[in-house]
C-alpha positions in Angstrom: 5.9 19.8 -3.9 3.6 16.8 -4.7 5.5 13.6 -5.5 4.9 11.9 -8.8 3.5 8.3 -8.6 5.3 5.8 -10.7 4.5 2.2 -11.7 7.6 0.3 -12.9 7.2 -2.4 -15.5 10.1 -4.8 -15.9 10.7 -8.6 -16.0 14.1 -8.2 -14.3 14.1 -8.2 -10.5 17.6 -6.6 -10.4 16.3 -3.8 -12.5 13.6 -3.0 -9.9 16.3 -2.3 -7.4 18.5 -0.4 -9.9 15.6 1.9 -10.8 14.5 2.4 -7.3 18.0 3.5 -6.4 18.0 5.9 -9.4 14.7 7.6 -8.6 14.8 10.5 -6.1 12.7 9.7 -3.1 12.1 13.5 -2.8 10.4 13.6 -6.2 8.8 10.2 -6.8 6.8 7.5 -5.1 6.9 4.0 -6.6 3.3 2.8 -6.4 4.0 -0.7 -7.6 5.9 -3.1 -9.8 4.8 -5.5 -12.5 5.8 -7.3 -15.7 4.4 -6.7 -19.1 1.1 -8.6 -18.7 -2.5 -8.4 -17.7 -1.6 -7.8 -14.0 0.2 -4.6 -15.1 -2.9 -3.3 -16.9 -5.0 -3.9 -13.8 -2.4 -2.1 -11.6 -2.2 0.9 -14.0 -5.9 1.3 -14.4 -6.6 1.3 -10.7 -3.5 3.2 -9.4 -3.7 6.2 -11.8 0.1 6.6 -11.9 1.6 9.8 -13.2 4.4 7.8 -14.9 4.7 4.3 -16.3 8.4 3.5 -16.4 9.2 0.5 -18.6 12.7 -1.0 -18.3 14.7 -3.8 -19.8 18.2 -4.9 -20.4 19.0 -4.8 -24.1 16.3 -4.4 -26.7 12.5 -4.2 -26.0 10.8 -7.2 -27.6 8.0 -6.7 -30.2 5.6 -8.1 -27.6 6.7 -5.5 -25.0 6.4 -2.7 -27.5 2.9 -3.9 -28.5 1.9 -4.0 -24.8 3.2 -0.4 -24.3 1.3 0.8 -27.3 -1.9 -0.9 -26.0 -1.4 0.9 -22.6 -0.9 4.2 -24.3 -4.1 3.9 -26.4 -6.3 2.6 -23.7 -5.1 4.5 -20.6 -5.0 8.3 -20.6 -3.3 10.6 -18.1 0.0 8.6 -17.5 3.2 9.4 -19.3 5.3 6.5 -20.6 9.1 6.5 -20.2 11.4 3.7 -21.5 14.7 2.8 -19.9 17.3 0.5 -21.4 21.1 0.0 -21.6 20.8 -0.1 -25.4 19.4 3.2 -26.7 19.4 3.2 -30.5 17.9 5.4 -33.3 15.6 2.5 -34.2 14.3 2.3 -30.6 13.7 6.1 -30.5 11.5 5.7 -33.6 9.7 2.7 -32.2 9.1 4.5 -28.9 7.5 7.5 -30.7 5.2 5.1 -32.5 4.0 3.3 -29.4 3.4 6.4 -27.4 6.5 6.7 -25.2 7.5 10.3 -24.4 11.1 9.6 -23.3 13.8 7.0 -23.9 16.6 7.1 -21.3 19.7 5.0 -20.6 19.7 2.9 -17.4 22.8 4.8 -16.2 21.1 8.2 -16.4 22.3 10.2 -13.3 19.6 10.8 -10.7 19.4 14.5 -11.2 19.0 14.3 -14.9 16.6 11.4 -14.6 14.4 13.4 -12.2 14.3 16.4 -14.5 13.5 14.5 -17.6 10.7 12.5 -16.0 9.2 15.5 -14.4 9.2 17.4 -17.7 7.6 14.5 -19.5 4.9 14.2 -16.8 4.2 18.0 -17.0 3.6 17.7 -20.7 1.3 14.7 -20.3 -0.7 16.6 -17.7 -1.1 19.4 -20.2 -2.2 17.0 -22.8 -4.7 15.4 -20.4 -6.2 18.7 -19.4 -6.7 19.5 -23.1 -8.6 16.3 -23.4 -10.8 17.4 -20.4 -10.3 14.3 -18.4 -12.4 14.1 -15.2 -10.7 14.3 -11.9 -9.1 11.0 -10.7 -9.0 9.9 -7.1 -6.2 7.7 -5.8 -7.0 5.4 -3.0 -4.5 4.9 -0.2 -3.4 1.5 1.0 -2.2 1.3 4.5 -0.5 -1.7 6.0 -0.5 -2.3 9.8 2.5 -4.4 10.9 4.5 -5.4 13.9 7.2 -8.1 14.0 5.9 -9.3 17.4 2.5 -10.1 18.9 0.9 -8.1 21.7 1.6 -4.6 20.5 -2.1 -3.8 19.8 -1.6 -3.7 16.0 -5.0 -5.1 15.2 -6.8 -2.9 17.8 -5.2 0.1 16.2 -6.0 -0.9 12.6 -9.6 -1.7 13.4 -10.3 1.5 15.3 -8.5 3.5 12.6 -10.7 2.0 9.9 -13.8 2.8 11.9 -12.6 6.4 12.6 -12.0 6.9 8.8 -15.4 5.6 8.0 -17.0 7.9 10.5 -15.4 10.8 8.5 -17.4 9.7 5.5 -14.6 7.8 3.8 -15.1 4.5 1.9 -13.0 2.0 3.8 -12.1 -1.6 3.3 -10.3 -3.6 6.0 -8.5 -6.7 4.9 -7.5 -9.2 7.6 -4.2 -10.7 6.2 -3.2 -12.5 9.4 -4.4 -15.6 7.6 -3.7 -18.1 10.4 -4.7 -16.2 13.5 -6.6 -13.1 12.3 -9.3 -11.8 14.6 -10.4 -8.6 13.1 -14.0 -9.9 13.0 -14.0 -10.4 16.8 -13.1 -6.8 17.5 -16.1 -5.8 15.3 -18.5 -8.5 16.6 -18.8 -10.0 13.1 -19.5 -13.7 12.3 -18.4 -14.2 8.7 -20.2 -16.7 6.5 -17.5 -16.3 3.9 -13.9 -15.2 4.1 -10.9 -14.4 1.9 -10.4 -18.2 1.3 -13.9 -18.5 -0.3 -13.1 -15.4 -2.4 -9.9 -16.7 -3.9 -11.6 -20.1 -4.6 -14.5 -18.5 -6.3 -14.8 -19.7 -9.9 -15.7 -16.2 -11.1 -12.3 -14.9 -10.0 -11.2 -12.0 -7.9 -13.6 -9.3 -9.2 -15.1 -6.3 -7.3 -18.5 -7.9 -7.2 -17.1 -11.1 -5.7 -15.0 -9.1 -3.2 -18.1 -7.3 -2.1 -20.1 -10.5 -1.9 -17.5 -12.2 0.3 -17.0 -9.2 2.6 -19.1 -8.0 5.5 -20.2 -4.4 6.2 -19.9 -3.3 9.8 -22.4 -0.9 11.3 -19.8 1.9 11.0 -19.7 1.5 7.2 -16.3 -0.3 7.1 -16.3 -3.2 4.6 -14.4 -6.2 6.1 -12.7 -9.1 4.3 -12.1 -11.6 7.0 -9.3 -14.0 7.6 -9.9 -17.8 7.2 -12.0 -19.4 9.9 -9.4 -22.1 10.4 -5.6 -21.8 10.3 -5.1 -24.8 7.9 -6.9 -22.8 5.1 -4.2 -20.1 5.2 -2.1 -21.8 2.6 -4.9 -21.5 0.0 -4.3 -17.7 -0.1 -1.2 -16.7 -2.0 0.9 -13.6 -2.4 -0.5 -13.1 -5.9 -4.1 -13.3 -4.5 -3.3 -10.4 -2.1 -1.8 -8.3 -4.8 -4.8 -8.8 -7.1 -7.3 -8.0 -4.4 -5.6 -4.8 -3.6 -5.3 -3.8 -7.3 -9.0 -4.6 -7.9 -10.4 -2.7 -5.0 -8.4 0.5 -5.4 -11.0 2.4 -7.5 -13.8 1.6 -5.1 -12.5 2.7 -1.7 -10.8 5.8 -0.4 -8.7 3.8 2.1 -7.7 0.1 2.1 -6.3 -1.0 5.5 -4.4 -4.3 5.6 -3.9 -5.9 9.0 -0.8 -8.1 8.6 0.5 -11.1 10.4 3.5 -10.5 12.7 5.9 -12.2 10.4 7.7 -11.6 7.0 6.2 -14.3 4.7 5.2 -14.2 1.0 1.8 -12.9 1.7 2.9 -10.1 4.1 5.7 -9.1 1.8 3.4 -8.9 -1.2 1.0 -6.7 0.8 3.8 -4.5 2.0 5.0 -4.0 -1.6 1.5 -3.0 -2.6 0.9 -0.6 0.3 1.4 3.2 0.1 2.3 3.4 3.8 3.2 0.9 6.4 2.3 1.6 10.0 4.7 -0.1 12.3 2.9 -0.5 15.7 5.3 -0.9 18.7 5.3 -0.3 22.4 7.7 1.5 24.7 9.7 -1.5 25.9 13.0 -3.1 25.1 11.7 -6.1 23.2 9.6 -3.9 20.9 12.5 -1.6 20.3 14.7 -4.5 19.4 12.1 -6.0 17.1 11.5 -2.6 15.4 15.2 -2.4 14.6 15.2 -5.9 13.0 11.9 -5.0 11.1 13.3 -1.8 9.7 16.5 -3.6 8.6 14.4 -6.2 6.7 12.3 -3.5 5.1 15.6 -1.8 4.0 16.6 -5.0 2.3 13.2 -5.3 0.7 13.5 -1.7 -0.6 10.4 -0.8 1.4 11.7 1.2 4.3 10.6 4.6 2.9 7.0 3.5 3.4 7.4 2.9 7.1 5.8 5.1 9.8 6.3 4.5 13.5 3.1 4.3 15.6 3.7 4.0 19.4 0.8 2.2 21.0 0.3 1.9 24.8 2.2 5.2 25.3 3.2 5.5 29.0 6.0 6.5 31.3 8.8 4.0 30.7 12.6 3.7 30.6 12.2 3.5 26.8 11.0 6.9 25.5 9.5 8.0 22.2 12.7 10.0 21.7 14.7 6.8 21.8 12.8 5.5 18.8 13.2 8.7 16.9 16.9 9.0 17.7 17.8 5.4 17.0 15.9 5.1 13.7 16.4 8.8 12.7 12.7 9.2 11.9 9.8 10.9 13.7 7.1 9.0 15.4 4.0 9.3 13.3 1.5 8.9 16.1 1.3 8.0 19.8 -1.7 6.3 21.3 -2.4 6.3 25.0 -2.0 3.3 27.2 -5.5 2.3 28.3 -5.7 -1.5 28.6 -8.9 -1.3 30.5 -10.8 0.5 27.7 -9.2 -1.6 25.0 -10.0 -4.9 26.7 -13.6 -3.8 27.6 -14.3 -2.9 24.0 -12.6 -6.0 22.7 -14.8 -8.3 24.8 -17.9 -6.5 23.6 -16.8 -6.4 20.0 -17.2 -2.6 20.0 -14.6 -0.2 18.6 -13.7 2.3 21.3 -13.6 5.2 18.8 -17.4 5.0 18.7 -18.4 3.3 21.9 -16.1 5.3 24.3 -15.2 8.3 22.2 -14.2 10.6 25.1 -11.4 8.3 26.3 -7.8 9.5 25.5 -7.1 6.3 23.5 -10.1 7.0 21.3 -9.0 10.6 20.8 -5.5 9.5 19.9 -6.7 7.0 17.2 -9.1 9.6 15.8 -6.1 12.0 15.5 -4.2 9.3 13.7 -7.1 8.8 11.3 -7.4 12.5 10.7 -3.7 12.8 9.9 -3.9 9.9 7.5 -7.0 11.5 5.9 -5.5 14.9 5.5 -2.3 13.6 3.9 -4.4 12.0 1.1 -6.1 15.3 0.2 
């Protein structure tokens, strides 16, 4: 059964965790979080959520209710659900006036919460179909991450982006390794402008500016490059990354984010705004140890359910794929052949191996990864 996409609006960080724990991972996917402001409107408009879940401790303020009403009148296709620890007759009347379909206590049991939200979403879909709304396409944001360098994360992300583009998909690749990003080298691109120039643009982070400061590779992949010099990294903030992802969602089928091998504000913001997180590791003890730490941190960040294990440089080793699957109790999403010769040759030429050496096993494996990603979006 297809999971319902939910955007959670709350100004209370503790409520985010509480709600995530209340929502069944079998029935729902939390696409993002925001407060009751302009950033929330941007996120909702570009994510096409099935459910907008608004939560607060105590009473909803008049400003919050006005915001909810504006969302209801301007955005069709999403059902609005309110949650609070203070459900009153007055709130039920106000909720009906602003367009909310359900008002639920914060302590609603998981099973009951699931059924009520699903029922509300079903009614909203019926209403939307009666309005003859056109089909809506959700983009998919994929983060590529590894807690250590040398795993081949960037090579995998770049070649996956090119493979998706070769399937006719609209693809944006964002280099979020702001200090040492080298996506442009793997694609033989020499950027005039980068993400730094974008966030400093006086016109703001708009789609036209994002396109202007990006480069288009011959494969069709749009690339937003990392700063040319490491000292400019601090000019790009977590909020910038969140806004970029929110803005580009309607314009691309896939947004791939190549992340720095570290948990910092920027990488955490990107992870929170990703739909899936590809953890790229190798079959060796240091990678295994690092993967364990990484997954523990993702658990603390309430982001582990997005994680997928990708084994790169797959070869005969004391550490096996089964070791990863048994230790972390999750299947390996994809395995990519160990072919350092091909990878280095293509790196030095700035040519993705999925197009320049398509018959190699490493190219076939990455194309299989891209195909799996593409099929899951359909």
